[in-house]
Steps between C-alpha positions, in 0.01 A plus 500: 500500500223256591708344777562832673291690752492870562470541875409827668764504770747784469880491512770381745842301513778409259810659349772602747628853469841399629730522200808528715747606236277742312242652734587841636517538876317830478152552647262319508767235541726508802795284592509277802774495760716280278469756214409220256122449511266761352157519663163661440425517872534881533255554214253244633500649849368819340233353271359183657282684758300633203394151388206353690318170532132495407250254645162471330182327616233412244185293523494182295207270431561134577267234366398202707619148417448447124313177574238705678425678172360173366119488549516135616747578780309812595184293550693224676653743752185709514683820402305816422458563128585869530827456692742781409882489483674606820703821511837477672777761542809462283826669591782578259811713517690729268726801510481877456717811479459824695538783249386795718595498868296809591174380344559130563450392136594142414526357148426132441342271239130498420493120520641510854200694640231398251164430673659562840274535803793594721849631417769511768846648441791384715801731515861392538483604868206254541227761535172369356269757342163482331526633146250702299464420130530826305455339160599208283554434130471150356633609161849572635476292821571803719321593825547787744445471877522746787614432855494734800832488683792715607870452429454332164777454245420547131685401185582768248346419162773465238498532124428154360545641148871543570552128572715296266534128452778385732432753776509349848172500692388383843163345582343531845183323607329236711536163321291212636405718798849456644543870572713761331749346260758665275628352174693636204542467127532699182261652251465221246276684252284811472161570348374143520150467354274230362506292820125549555550558871352849494291703262787751475851354499844660496683275742853513634633145478751394764671181608447594865294227664120533518288282724152506659470795734746724311215659304487875555855517634777735393747474217769761568813620326837544668415859589225366725224629272180313419499403131236225496221321684562125490204312361555166322723222375504272198552144619437136410517391864313755713820637656764743380722396208655840439237669281322765704304812414439836664269787408729799430456814707437698182171310471428457872553873561244599235248260647568620855429862404160408359416279799578792730287740297208282396523176702519319166677525167301694244657311215520668161446361152522606138253251355727306266599137449871463429769244430879501493700597195676181390763463224239327284244772561755775441588339167136458399417862584830629360584665831824678574482407871550173684307591817165651575131413531280435198139614535273219380169649610365834623190506717214725398467826694826434681782739582702348216223552244458860609875549457487363146692178565422231241541125467840430342672790675825408673548688827872555557508777761274590791546827691858522383594142595572226249241223484668158521186296436136446585561422869717810536232724347231337711696574817563860398130562434365298793702691760381842385207674661176543316495833317878521450599653164758294309714543190530200269739448209394237247585374154225496239559411138874523556491852641540612860242730651387617842155499651367632831260297714337516841506186716155349555377278781569126498228251582718217634819297469523165329825310470520257209577138574842412372491142624685548830343382823430787739488418870415810702632398839486755776782345696560248773178379661436407862 
């Protein structure tokens, strides 16, 4: 994967939903005057006003001519020795989604508004509004803004957990700063992890096109519900090749609640180091399961130690949900609030047992380097 780049764009453009012989003409599709061409236009008229363009101004330091850094040239041109880099404004664009019309809350990506000095939201009716940053989370790449305006349209948050591979989805955003653009595709995969884009990953993969400026835009289902926040693509060229990723609303919603309450995510932790259960490891440990998270180390005085978890334990269930692997368990723990009681089922010495723990406070998020190149672009620049 050395020749590929992971670009922080978001999603937009690709697979046509017109499958003339097999697509139902029921809503959200409607037939044209010739009764032959299905269209998503009625659905899009309802939802597109909820997707906004976001313009961000940051201050960037610009060094003088590199030759002037050479002492000889500095003396020759009589330049001051203590000359500092110049600071110039840098403008970039992205997308966002209104999720509460009454309060004016807008979801977007953390990397879209990171280090912003000014955030301006442009609505579909061309109103330009200054936005207030409520909070932002680098670990999941989610940020929450607030705008003050009347007559807003919001998207209903859907259940991303109900998505299946093959479901049709529509991406709406602001690619290359062109303005609102709608594209379509299908869910190509679910639960994508190990991309090292975020600290916490559980991506919806889609073949809908993603390009600079789509970051923070909406991925919706055919009921017009928000199921994901578009965030990145995997590409060898810097433009969309049909492999895009969105943060599911199951994760974004948890983050949004904490941002509203605390202005940040009070990320939880157990205090364990884990790895995936592999066939080789399952055979070596004589395990009766093929999935789960093996505890390789327990930190002293951690929540896990207090709960009696030991190195060599295999965690197979967390709060009633199956544990698919280390990334899955990490997401489950990291999205819980500090102080939350949890029930854990594990295998020790071939026997299943349950332990109770209380989530502790995390100190930070570190994503391991899997060899992919990460390019955190905010969007089209002007």
